[in-house]
LUMDREN-962086 format. One record per residue (C-alpha): x, y, z. Coordinates in steps of 0.5 Angstrom, whole numbers, plus 500, padded with zeros to 3 digits. Layout:
! LUMDREN-962086
<site><px>X</px><py>Y</py><pz>Z</pz></site>
...
***
This chain:
! LUMDREN-962086
<site><px>085</px><py>570</py><pz>442</pz></site>
<site><px>092</px><py>569</py><pz>440</pz></site>
<site><px>093</px><py>561</py><pz>439</pz></site>
<site><px>100</px><py>561</py><pz>440</pz></site>
<site><px>100</px><py>561</py><pz>448</pz></site>
<site><px>095</px><py>555</py><pz>448</pz></site>
<site><px>096</px><py>548</py><pz>452</pz></site>
<site><px>092</px><py>542</py><pz>452</pz></site>
<site><px>090</px><py>538</py><pz>458</pz></site>
<site><px>086</px><py>532</py><pz>458</pz></site>
<site><px>080</px><py>534</py><pz>453</pz></site>
<site><px>080</px><py>542</py><pz>455</pz></site>
<site><px>085</px><py>547</py><pz>451</pz></site>
<site><px>087</px><py>553</py><pz>455</pz></site>
<site><px>088</px><py>559</py><pz>452</pz></site>
<site><px>092</px><py>565</py><pz>454</pz></site>
<site><px>091</px><py>572</py><pz>451</pz></site>
<site><px>099</px><py>573</py><pz>450</pz></site>
<site><px>106</px><py>573</py><pz>453</pz></site>
<site><px>104</px><py>578</py><pz>459</pz></site>
<site><px>098</px><py>574</py><pz>460</pz></site>
<site><px>101</px><py>567</py><pz>460</pz></site>
<site><px>106</px><py>570</py><pz>465</pz></site>
<site><px>101</px><py>573</py><pz>470</pz></site>
<site><px>097</px><py>567</py><pz>470</pz></site>
<site><px>104</px><py>562</py><pz>472</pz></site>
<site><px>105</px><py>567</py><pz>478</pz></site>
<site><px>104</px><py>564</py><pz>485</pz></site>
<site><px>098</px><py>567</py><pz>488</pz></site>
<site><px>098</px><py>574</py><pz>491</pz></site>
<site><px>093</px><py>580</py><pz>492</pz></site>
<site><px>096</px><py>585</py><pz>488</pz></site>
<site><px>095</px><py>581</py><pz>482</pz></site>
<site><px>088</px><py>580</py><pz>484</pz></site>
<site><px>087</px><py>587</py><pz>485</pz></site>
<site><px>090</px><py>588</py><pz>478</pz></site>
<site><px>085</px><py>582</py><pz>475</pz></site>
<site><px>091</px><py>579</py><pz>472</pz></site>
<site><px>091</px><py>573</py><pz>477</pz></site>
<site><px>089</px><py>566</py><pz>475</pz></site>
<site><px>082</px><py>564</py><pz>476</pz></site>
<site><px>084</px><py>557</py><pz>479</pz></site>
<site><px>090</px><py>553</py><pz>482</pz></site>
<site><px>089</px><py>549</py><pz>476</pz></site>
<site><px>089</px><py>555</py><pz>471</pz></site>
<site><px>096</px><py>557</py><pz>474</pz></site>
<site><px>099</px><py>550</py><pz>474</pz></site>
<site><px>097</px><py>549</py><pz>466</pz></site>
<site><px>100</px><py>556</py><pz>465</pz></site>
<site><px>106</px><py>554</py><pz>469</pz></site>
<site><px>107</px><py>548</py><pz>464</pz></site>
<site><px>106</px><py>552</py><pz>458</pz></site>
<site><px>111</px><py>557</py><pz>460</pz></site>
<site><px>116</px><py>552</py><pz>461</pz></site>
<site><px>115</px><py>550</py><pz>454</pz></site>
<site><px>117</px><py>557</py><pz>452</pz></site>
<site><px>124</px><py>558</py><pz>449</pz></site>
<site><px>128</px><py>563</py><pz>452</pz></site>
<site><px>129</px><py>567</py><pz>446</pz></site>
<site><px>122</px><py>569</py><pz>445</pz></site>
<site><px>123</px><py>574</py><pz>451</pz></site>
<site><px>128</px><py>578</py><pz>446</pz></site>
<site><px>123</px><py>578</py><pz>440</pz></site>
<site><px>116</px><py>579</py><pz>444</pz></site>
<site><px>117</px><py>585</py><pz>449</pz></site>
<site><px>112</px><py>585</py><pz>454</pz></site>
<site><px>111</px><py>593</py><pz>454</pz></site>
<site><px>113</px><py>596</py><pz>447</pz></site>
<site><px>120</px><py>598</py><pz>445</pz></site>
<site><px>118</px><py>605</py><pz>443</pz></site>
<site><px>113</px><py>607</py><pz>449</pz></site>
<site><px>118</px><py>605</py><pz>454</pz></site>
<site><px>125</px><py>607</py><pz>456</pz></site>
<site><px>126</px><py>601</py><pz>461</pz></site>
<site><px>124</px><py>596</py><pz>455</pz></site>
<site><px>129</px><py>599</py><pz>451</pz></site>
<site><px>135</px><py>599</py><pz>456</pz></site>
<site><px>133</px><py>591</py><pz>457</pz></site>
<site><px>134</px><py>590</py><pz>450</pz></site>
<site><px>139</px><py>595</py><pz>448</pz></site>
<site><px>144</px><py>592</py><pz>453</pz></site>
<site><px>143</px><py>585</py><pz>452</pz></site>
<site><px>149</px><py>581</py><pz>451</pz></site>
<site><px>148</px><py>576</py><pz>445</pz></site>
<site><px>155</px><py>572</py><pz>446</pz></site>
<site><px>153</px><py>571</py><pz>454</pz></site>
<site><px>146</px><py>569</py><pz>452</pz></site>
<site><px>149</px><py>563</py><pz>447</pz></site>
<site><px>150</px><py>559</py><pz>453</pz></site>
<site><px>143</px><py>558</py><pz>454</pz></site>
<site><px>140</px><py>560</py><pz>448</pz></site>
<site><px>137</px><py>553</py><pz>446</pz></site>
<site><px>134</px><py>552</py><pz>452</pz></site>
<site><px>126</px><py>553</py><pz>454</pz></site>
<site><px>124</px><py>556</py><pz>461</pz></site>
<site><px>123</px><py>549</py><pz>464</pz></site>
<site><px>130</px><py>547</py><pz>461</pz></site>
<site><px>133</px><py>553</py><pz>464</pz></site>
<site><px>130</px><py>552</py><pz>471</pz></site>
<site><px>133</px><py>545</py><pz>471</pz></site>
<site><px>140</px><py>547</py><pz>469</pz></site>
<site><px>140</px><py>553</py><pz>474</pz></site>
<site><px>139</px><py>547</py><pz>479</pz></site>
<site><px>144</px><py>543</py><pz>477</pz></site>
<site><px>152</px><py>542</py><pz>478</pz></site>
<site><px>153</px><py>546</py><pz>472</pz></site>
<site><px>151</px><py>552</py><pz>474</pz></site>
<site><px>157</px><py>554</py><pz>478</pz></site>
<site><px>158</px><py>561</py><pz>481</pz></site>
<site><px>163</px><py>562</py><pz>475</pz></site>
<site><px>158</px><py>560</py><pz>470</pz></site>
<site><px>152</px><py>564</py><pz>473</pz></site>
<site><px>157</px><py>570</py><pz>473</pz></site>
<site><px>159</px><py>569</py><pz>466</pz></site>
<site><px>152</px><py>569</py><pz>464</pz></site>
<site><px>149</px><py>575</py><pz>467</pz></site>
<site><px>149</px><py>580</py><pz>462</pz></site>
<site><px>145</px><py>575</py><pz>457</pz></site>
<site><px>139</px><py>575</py><pz>461</pz></site>
<site><px>133</px><py>579</py><pz>461</pz></site>
<site><px>129</px><py>580</py><pz>467</pz></site>
<site><px>123</px><py>577</py><pz>464</pz></site>
<site><px>127</px><py>571</py><pz>463</pz></site>
<site><px>129</px><py>570</py><pz>470</pz></site>
<site><px>122</px><py>572</py><pz>473</pz></site>
<site><px>119</px><py>567</py><pz>468</pz></site>
<site><px>124</px><py>562</py><pz>471</pz></site>
<site><px>122</px><py>564</py><pz>478</pz></site>
<site><px>115</px><py>562</py><pz>477</pz></site>
<site><px>117</px><py>555</py><pz>476</pz></site>
<site><px>121</px><py>554</py><pz>482</pz></site>
<site><px>119</px><py>552</py><pz>489</pz></site>
<site><px>122</px><py>557</py><pz>495</pz></site>
<site><px>128</px><py>551</py><pz>496</pz></site>
<site><px>130</px><py>552</py><pz>489</pz></site>
<site><px>130</px><py>560</py><pz>489</pz></site>
<site><px>134</px><py>559</py><pz>495</pz></site>
<site><px>139</px><py>554</py><pz>492</pz></site>
<site><px>140</px><py>558</py><pz>486</pz></site>
<site><px>141</px><py>564</py><pz>490</pz></site>
<site><px>146</px><py>562</py><pz>494</pz></site>
<site><px>151</px><py>560</py><pz>488</pz></site>
<site><px>150</px><py>568</py><pz>485</pz></site>
<site><px>156</px><py>572</py><pz>488</pz></site>
<site><px>155</px><py>579</py><pz>487</pz></site>
<site><px>161</px><py>584</py><pz>490</pz></site>
<site><px>161</px><py>591</py><pz>491</pz></site>
<site><px>165</px><py>596</py><pz>495</pz></site>
<site><px>165</px><py>603</py><pz>497</pz></site>
<site><px>169</px><py>604</py><pz>504</pz></site>
<site><px>168</px><py>596</py><pz>505</pz></site>
<site><px>167</px><py>590</py><pz>501</pz></site>
<site><px>159</px><py>588</py><pz>501</pz></site>
<site><px>157</px><py>581</py><pz>498</pz></site>
<site><px>162</px><py>577</py><pz>500</pz></site>
<site><px>160</px><py>569</py><pz>501</pz></site>
<site><px>159</px><py>568</py><pz>508</pz></site>
<site><px>158</px><py>575</py><pz>510</pz></site>
<site><px>151</px><py>578</py><pz>512</pz></site>
<site><px>151</px><py>586</py><pz>512</pz></site>
<site><px>146</px><py>591</py><pz>515</pz></site>
<site><px>143</px><py>598</py><pz>514</pz></site>
<site><px>143</px><py>602</py><pz>520</pz></site>
<site><px>137</px><py>606</py><pz>520</pz></site>
<site><px>136</px><py>611</py><pz>525</pz></site>
<site><px>130</px><py>614</py><pz>523</pz></site>
<site><px>126</px><py>619</py><pz>527</pz></site>
<site><px>119</px><py>622</py><pz>527</pz></site>
<site><px>122</px><py>629</py><pz>528</pz></site>
<site><px>129</px><py>628</py><pz>525</pz></site>
<site><px>132</px><py>630</py><pz>532</pz></site>
<site><px>139</px><py>630</py><pz>532</pz></site>
<site><px>140</px><py>627</py><pz>539</pz></site>
<site><px>135</px><py>621</py><pz>537</pz></site>
<site><px>138</px><py>620</py><pz>531</pz></site>
<site><px>145</px><py>620</py><pz>534</pz></site>
<site><px>143</px><py>615</py><pz>540</pz></site>
<site><px>140</px><py>610</py><pz>535</pz></site>
<site><px>147</px><py>610</py><pz>531</pz></site>
<site><px>150</px><py>609</py><pz>537</pz></site>
<site><px>146</px><py>603</py><pz>539</pz></site>
<site><px>146</px><py>600</py><pz>532</pz></site>
<site><px>154</px><py>600</py><pz>532</pz></site>
<site><px>154</px><py>597</py><pz>539</pz></site>
<site><px>151</px><py>591</py><pz>536</pz></site>
<site><px>155</px><py>591</py><pz>530</pz></site>
<site><px>150</px><py>594</py><pz>525</pz></site>
<site><px>152</px><py>599</py><pz>520</pz></site>
<site><px>156</px><py>596</py><pz>515</pz></site>
<site><px>152</px><py>596</py><pz>509</pz></site>
<site><px>150</px><py>603</py><pz>510</pz></site>
<site><px>148</px><py>608</py><pz>516</pz></site>
<site><px>142</px><py>610</py><pz>512</pz></site>
<site><px>136</px><py>615</py><pz>514</pz></site>
<site><px>129</px><py>616</py><pz>511</pz></site>
<site><px>128</px><py>624</py><pz>513</pz></site>
<site><px>122</px><py>626</py><pz>516</pz></site>
<site><px>122</px><py>633</py><pz>513</pz></site>
<site><px>124</px><py>631</py><pz>505</pz></site>
<site><px>128</px><py>638</py><pz>503</pz></site>
<site><px>135</px><py>639</py><pz>501</pz></site>
<site><px>137</px><py>643</py><pz>507</pz></site>
<site><px>135</px><py>638</py><pz>512</pz></site>
<site><px>138</px><py>632</py><pz>507</pz></site>
<site><px>145</px><py>636</py><pz>508</pz></site>
<site><px>144</px><py>637</py><pz>515</pz></site>
<site><px>143</px><py>630</py><pz>516</pz></site>
<site><px>149</px><py>628</py><pz>511</pz></site>
<site><px>154</px><py>632</py><pz>515</pz></site>
<site><px>152</px><py>629</py><pz>521</pz></site>
<site><px>153</px><py>622</py><pz>519</pz></site>
<site><px>159</px><py>624</py><pz>516</pz></site>
<site><px>162</px><py>627</py><pz>522</pz></site>
<site><px>160</px><py>621</py><pz>526</pz></site>
<site><px>164</px><py>616</py><pz>521</pz></site>
<site><px>170</px><py>621</py><pz>520</pz></site>
<site><px>170</px><py>622</py><pz>528</pz></site>
<site><px>171</px><py>614</py><pz>529</pz></site>
<site><px>174</px><py>612</py><pz>523</pz></site>
<site><px>168</px><py>608</py><pz>521</pz></site>
<site><px>169</px><py>603</py><pz>514</pz></site>
<site><px>162</px><py>605</py><pz>512</pz></site>
<site><px>158</px><py>610</py><pz>508</pz></site>
<site><px>152</px><py>614</py><pz>509</pz></site>
<site><px>146</px><py>616</py><pz>505</pz></site>
<site><px>140</px><py>620</py><pz>506</pz></site>
<site><px>134</px><py>617</py><pz>502</pz></site>
<site><px>131</px><py>623</py><pz>499</pz></site>
<site><px>130</px><py>624</py><pz>492</pz></site>
<site><px>135</px><py>624</py><pz>487</pz></site>
<site><px>134</px><py>631</py><pz>485</pz></site>
<site><px>135</px><py>633</py><pz>492</pz></site>
<site><px>142</px><py>629</py><pz>492</pz></site>
<site><px>144</px><py>632</py><pz>486</pz></site>
<site><px>143</px><py>639</py><pz>489</pz></site>
<site><px>146</px><py>637</py><pz>496</pz></site>
<site><px>152</px><py>635</py><pz>492</pz></site>
<site><px>152</px><py>642</py><pz>488</pz></site>
<site><px>152</px><py>645</py><pz>495</pz></site>
<site><px>159</px><py>641</py><pz>497</pz></site>
<site><px>155</px><py>636</py><pz>502</pz></site>
<site><px>159</px><py>630</py><pz>504</pz></site>
<site><px>155</px><py>625</py><pz>499</pz></site>
<site><px>157</px><py>618</py><pz>499</pz></site>
<site><px>151</px><py>614</py><pz>496</pz></site>
<site><px>146</px><py>617</py><pz>492</pz></site>
<site><px>138</px><py>614</py><pz>493</pz></site>
<site><px>133</px><py>613</py><pz>489</pz></site>
<site><px>126</px><py>608</py><pz>489</pz></site>
<site><px>126</px><py>605</py><pz>482</pz></site>
<site><px>120</px><py>601</py><pz>478</pz></site>
<site><px>121</px><py>597</py><pz>472</pz></site>
<site><px>116</px><py>601</py><pz>467</pz></site>
<site><px>118</px><py>608</py><pz>465</pz></site>
<site><px>111</px><py>610</py><pz>467</pz></site>
<site><px>113</px><py>608</py><pz>474</pz></site>
<site><px>119</px><py>612</py><pz>475</pz></site>
<site><px>116</px><py>618</py><pz>472</pz></site>
<site><px>111</px><py>618</py><pz>477</pz></site>
<site><px>117</px><py>618</py><pz>482</pz></site>
<site><px>119</px><py>624</py><pz>479</pz></site>
<site><px>126</px><py>622</py><pz>475</pz></site>
<site><px>128</px><py>618</py><pz>469</pz></site>
<site><px>134</px><py>614</py><pz>467</pz></site>
<site><px>138</px><py>620</py><pz>465</pz></site>
<site><px>137</px><py>623</py><pz>472</pz></site>
<site><px>140</px><py>617</py><pz>475</pz></site>
<site><px>146</px><py>617</py><pz>470</pz></site>
<site><px>147</px><py>625</py><pz>472</pz></site>
<site><px>147</px><py>623</py><pz>479</pz></site>
<site><px>152</px><py>618</py><pz>479</pz></site>
<site><px>157</px><py>622</py><pz>475</pz></site>
<site><px>156</px><py>627</py><pz>480</pz></site>
<site><px>157</px><py>622</py><pz>486</pz></site>
<site><px>163</px><py>619</py><pz>482</pz></site>
<site><px>166</px><py>626</py><pz>481</pz></site>
<site><px>167</px><py>627</py><pz>489</pz></site>
<site><px>172</px><py>621</py><pz>489</pz></site>
<site><px>169</px><py>619</py><pz>496</pz></site>
<site><px>170</px><py>611</py><pz>496</pz></site>
<site><px>176</px><py>608</py><pz>499</pz></site>
<site><px>176</px><py>601</py><pz>497</pz></site>
<site><px>171</px><py>602</py><pz>491</pz></site>
<site><px>167</px><py>607</py><pz>487</pz></site>
<site><px>159</px><py>604</py><pz>487</pz></site>
<site><px>156</px><py>610</py><pz>489</pz></site>
<site><px>148</px><py>608</py><pz>488</pz></site>
<site><px>143</px><py>605</py><pz>493</pz></site>
<site><px>136</px><py>603</py><pz>490</pz></site>
<site><px>130</px><py>601</py><pz>493</pz></site>
<site><px>124</px><py>597</py><pz>490</pz></site>
<site><px>118</px><py>593</py><pz>491</pz></site>
<site><px>113</px><py>589</py><pz>489</pz></site>
<site><px>107</px><py>593</py><pz>487</pz></site>
<site><px>110</px><py>599</py><pz>486</pz></site>
<site><px>108</px><py>600</py><pz>479</pz></site>
<site><px>101</px><py>597</py><pz>480</pz></site>
<site><px>100</px><py>603</py><pz>485</pz></site>
<site><px>102</px><py>608</py><pz>480</pz></site>
<site><px>098</px><py>605</py><pz>475</pz></site>
<site><px>104</px><py>604</py><pz>471</pz></site>
<site><px>104</px><py>596</py><pz>470</pz></site>
<site><px>101</px><py>596</py><pz>463</pz></site>
<site><px>097</px><py>589</py><pz>465</pz></site>
<site><px>103</px><py>586</py><pz>467</pz></site>
<site><px>104</px><py>582</py><pz>474</pz></site>
<site><px>107</px><py>585</py><pz>480</pz></site>
<site><px>113</px><py>580</py><pz>480</pz></site>
<site><px>115</px><py>581</py><pz>473</pz></site>
<site><px>115</px><py>589</py><pz>473</pz></site>
<site><px>119</px><py>588</py><pz>480</pz></site>
<site><px>124</px><py>584</py><pz>476</pz></site>
<site><px>124</px><py>589</py><pz>470</pz></site>
<site><px>127</px><py>594</py><pz>476</pz></site>
<site><px>133</px><py>590</py><pz>477</pz></site>
<site><px>135</px><py>592</py><pz>470</pz></site>
<site><px>135</px><py>599</py><pz>472</pz></site>
<site><px>139</px><py>598</py><pz>478</pz></site>
<site><px>144</px><py>594</py><pz>474</pz></site>
<site><px>145</px><py>599</py><pz>469</pz></site>
<site><px>148</px><py>604</py><pz>474</pz></site>
<site><px>152</px><py>599</py><pz>478</pz></site>
<site><px>150</px><py>600</py><pz>485</pz></site>
<site><px>153</px><py>599</py><pz>492</pz></site>
<site><px>146</px><py>596</py><pz>494</pz></site>
<site><px>139</px><py>595</py><pz>492</pz></site>
<site><px>134</px><py>592</py><pz>497</pz></site>
<site><px>127</px><py>590</py><pz>496</pz></site>
<site><px>122</px><py>593</py><pz>501</pz></site>
<site><px>118</px><py>587</py><pz>501</pz></site>
<site><px>112</px><py>588</py><pz>505</pz></site>
<site><px>112</px><py>596</py><pz>506</pz></site>
<site><px>107</px><py>597</py><pz>501</pz></site>
<site><px>102</px><py>593</py><pz>504</pz></site>
<site><px>096</px><py>588</py><pz>504</pz></site>
<site><px>093</px><py>590</py><pz>498</pz></site>
<site><px>099</px><py>587</py><pz>494</pz></site>
<site><px>102</px><py>582</py><pz>499</pz></site>
<site><px>096</px><py>580</py><pz>503</pz></site>
<site><px>100</px><py>575</py><pz>509</pz></site>
<site><px>106</px><py>572</py><pz>511</pz></site>
<site><px>106</px><py>567</py><pz>506</pz></site>
<site><px>106</px><py>572</py><pz>500</pz></site>
<site><px>111</px><py>576</py><pz>504</pz></site>
<site><px>116</px><py>570</py><pz>504</pz></site>
<site><px>115</px><py>568</py><pz>497</pz></site>
<site><px>116</px><py>575</py><pz>495</pz></site>
<site><px>122</px><py>576</py><pz>498</pz></site>
<site><px>125</px><py>570</py><pz>496</pz></site>
<site><px>123</px><py>571</py><pz>489</pz></site>
<site><px>126</px><py>578</py><pz>489</pz></site>
<site><px>133</px><py>576</py><pz>492</pz></site>
<site><px>133</px><py>571</py><pz>486</pz></site>
<site><px>131</px><py>575</py><pz>481</pz></site>
<site><px>136</px><py>580</py><pz>483</pz></site>
<site><px>142</px><py>576</py><pz>484</pz></site>
<site><px>141</px><py>572</py><pz>478</pz></site>
<site><px>142</px><py>579</py><pz>474</pz></site>
<site><px>148</px><py>581</py><pz>478</pz></site>
<site><px>145</px><py>586</py><pz>483</pz></site>
<site><px>147</px><py>586</py><pz>490</pz></site>
<site><px>141</px><py>585</py><pz>493</pz></site>
<site><px>138</px><py>586</py><pz>500</pz></site>
<site><px>132</px><py>585</py><pz>503</pz></site>
<site><px>128</px><py>590</py><pz>508</pz></site>
<site><px>124</px><py>584</py><pz>511</pz></site>
<site><px>118</px><py>588</py><pz>513</pz></site>
<site><px>110</px><py>588</py><pz>514</pz></site>
<site><px>105</px><py>594</py><pz>515</pz></site>
<site><px>101</px><py>593</py><pz>522</pz></site>
<site><px>095</px><py>592</py><pz>517</pz></site>
<site><px>098</px><py>586</py><pz>514</pz></site>
<site><px>096</px><py>579</py><pz>516</pz></site>
<site><px>103</px><py>577</py><pz>518</pz></site>
<site><px>107</px><py>578</py><pz>524</pz></site>
<site><px>114</px><py>578</py><pz>527</pz></site>
<site><px>114</px><py>570</py><pz>527</pz></site>
<site><px>113</px><py>570</py><pz>519</pz></site>
<site><px>119</px><py>576</py><pz>519</pz></site>
<site><px>124</px><py>571</py><pz>523</pz></site>
<site><px>122</px><py>565</py><pz>518</pz></site>
<site><px>124</px><py>570</py><pz>512</pz></site>
<site><px>130</px><py>572</py><pz>515</pz></site>
<site><px>133</px><py>566</py><pz>516</pz></site>
<site><px>131</px><py>563</py><pz>509</pz></site>
<site><px>135</px><py>569</py><pz>506</pz></site>
<site><px>140</px><py>568</py><pz>510</pz></site>
<site><px>141</px><py>561</py><pz>508</pz></site>
<site><px>140</px><py>564</py><pz>500</pz></site>
<site><px>146</px><py>569</py><pz>501</pz></site>
<site><px>142</px><py>575</py><pz>502</pz></site>
<site><px>147</px><py>581</py><pz>501</pz></site>
<site><px>144</px><py>585</py><pz>507</pz></site>
<site><px>138</px><py>587</py><pz>512</pz></site>
<site><px>135</px><py>593</py><pz>516</pz></site>
<site><px>137</px><py>594</py><pz>523</pz></site>
<site><px>133</px><py>598</py><pz>527</pz></site>
<site><px>132</px><py>599</py><pz>534</pz></site>
<site><px>127</px><py>594</py><pz>537</pz></site>
<site><px>125</px><py>592</py><pz>530</pz></site>
<site><px>120</px><py>598</py><pz>530</pz></site>
<site><px>121</px><py>604</py><pz>525</pz></site>
<site><px>118</px><py>610</py><pz>529</pz></site>
<site><px>118</px><py>615</py><pz>523</pz></site>
<site><px>115</px><py>610</py><pz>517</pz></site>
<site><px>111</px><py>606</py><pz>522</pz></site>
<site><px>112</px><py>599</py><pz>520</pz></site>
<site><px>115</px><py>593</py><pz>523</pz></site>
<site><px>122</px><py>591</py><pz>520</pz></site>
<site><px>128</px><py>587</py><pz>523</pz></site>
<site><px>132</px><py>589</py><pz>529</pz></site>
<site><px>140</px><py>590</py><pz>531</pz></site>
<site><px>139</px><py>584</py><pz>535</pz></site>
<site><px>135</px><py>580</py><pz>529</pz></site>
<site><px>142</px><py>581</py><pz>525</pz></site>
<site><px>146</px><py>578</py><pz>531</pz></site>
<site><px>141</px><py>572</py><pz>531</pz></site>
<site><px>142</px><py>571</py><pz>524</pz></site>
<site><px>150</px><py>572</py><pz>524</pz></site>
<site><px>150</px><py>567</py><pz>530</pz></site>
<site><px>146</px><py>561</py><pz>527</pz></site>
<site><px>148</px><py>561</py><pz>520</pz></site>
<site><px>156</px><py>563</py><pz>522</pz></site>
<site><px>156</px><py>569</py><pz>518</pz></site>
<site><px>160</px><py>576</py><pz>519</pz></site>
<site><px>159</px><py>583</py><pz>517</pz></site>
<site><px>164</px><py>586</py><pz>512</pz></site>
<site><px>171</px><py>584</py><pz>513</pz></site>
<site><px>173</px><py>592</py><pz>514</pz></site>
<site><px>168</px><py>593</py><pz>519</pz></site>
<site><px>169</px><py>587</py><pz>523</pz></site>
<site><px>176</px><py>589</py><pz>524</pz></site>
<site><px>174</px><py>595</py><pz>526</pz></site>
<site><px>169</px><py>592</py><pz>531</pz></site>
<site><px>175</px><py>589</py><pz>534</pz></site>
<site><px>179</px><py>594</py><pz>534</pz></site>
<site><px>174</px><py>599</py><pz>538</pz></site>
<site><px>173</px><py>593</py><pz>542</pz></site>
<site><px>165</px><py>593</py><pz>541</pz></site>
<site><px>165</px><py>586</py><pz>541</pz></site>
<site><px>169</px><py>581</py><pz>546</pz></site>
<site><px>169</px><py>576</py><pz>541</pz></site>
<site><px>168</px><py>578</py><pz>534</pz></site>
<site><px>167</px><py>570</py><pz>532</pz></site>
<site><px>161</px><py>569</py><pz>536</pz></site>
<site><px>158</px><py>576</py><pz>535</pz></site>
<site><px>159</px><py>577</py><pz>543</pz></site>
<site><px>158</px><py>585</py><pz>545</pz></site>
<site><px>162</px><py>588</py><pz>550</pz></site>
<site><px>158</px><py>588</py><pz>557</pz></site>
<site><px>162</px><py>595</py><pz>558</pz></site>
<site><px>161</px><py>601</py><pz>554</pz></site>
<site><px>167</px><py>601</py><pz>549</pz></site>
<site><px>172</px><py>607</py><pz>552</pz></site>
<site><px>172</px><py>611</py><pz>545</pz></site>
<site><px>164</px><py>612</py><pz>546</pz></site>
<site><px>163</px><py>614</py><pz>553</pz></site>
<site><px>164</px><py>621</py><pz>551</pz></site>
<site><px>159</px><py>620</py><pz>546</pz></site>
<site><px>153</px><py>618</py><pz>550</pz></site>
<site><px>155</px><py>624</py><pz>555</pz></site>
<site><px>154</px><py>628</py><pz>550</pz></site>
<site><px>147</px><py>626</py><pz>547</pz></site>
<site><px>145</px><py>626</py><pz>554</pz></site>
<site><px>147</px><py>633</py><pz>555</pz></site>
<site><px>144</px><py>635</py><pz>548</pz></site>
<site><px>137</px><py>632</py><pz>551</pz></site>
<site><px>138</px><py>636</py><pz>558</pz></site>
<site><px>139</px><py>643</py><pz>554</pz></site>
<site><px>133</px><py>642</py><pz>550</pz></site>
***
């Protein structure tokens, strides 16, 4: 037993095996850590671990790697890219002191931006374990992360949406109808992004061409993405496909990413290929990543770490490649990892906080599977909390029900709700387009036009004709 990580409370001395064990025991309870066997055995042990973690100098995370440097390329990325000069501003602090500083008025948006290169994922994961939900929201709101491609994402006072027109058979008419539905609700400024039902290069190219045609026909200031494997997108680029964003699901360990079939060199190759197309108009952030607590554990690639710390390490991977968008698919993996609404809400706030503190443009797929102990009221709560916290973007799906992936998320009208009650706007270029196309009667109140805008009347007829012809 490593006595370095011990804590005396009253007459009892609590022992923690190592830094990874201390981090895991300090983590708010969730089913994934219970499944992994790393969870605190009692609420008392959890609080003691948090008290010991609060005393830990932040410098510790630079000298004690949770996964050995020589065995993991994500660890090497984290330590090799660490900015010691930026870190000097907080180098004297413990984890508990860091929490207090983050909540103070000294931690301005400008100070937090300067600090980003000096923070490691393990530092931000550790401090999040000491924070209440309101603490996570308060600090997240001060973290401004802006990116751009055909519009500007992440400005304060704005909430973007991914229009997700998935279809169980990749039916072109069904996808087109969902795209039209979403646009008429003001969704789609983050990206029009399709999860293909058939995941191969030819199908991906077909869907890329469909979205590119829609974007060009209506001159929409947004970007498209087919959420296929990074190697498929590389091949599509070689074939001359209209690729805006390169997608990949990522994890926080080399073994996790190997299970997904890629490494960091693959991501660099794909980013370089996408940049060579020069398709952005106001910026060149060309990557789109998805993450989610539990992905490393489900791949047996967590190295004994708690799932929230593994998740935060994924943000180092994302940060390296300067993405336009990143989102946690917070409740998608299932109740084995986040059991109920309470755990999903906590995880969503943690993920958003950790990513934003590291400078990652974080959105959230506010979702759950049908066998989780959660419902749409829980998602309403998380949506509202994330809106207050300054979340970059959310999903927009017809009726909040993804009929291809079979899970529950947020709908087009959920985004309207959040924008109305919190006074948020879509990306400025997209908002101007909504007004120009007469989609909203009043862009300030997000009131859709009761009549179908003239430019889209022919589109609806074309979709109806295509359905009749099948």
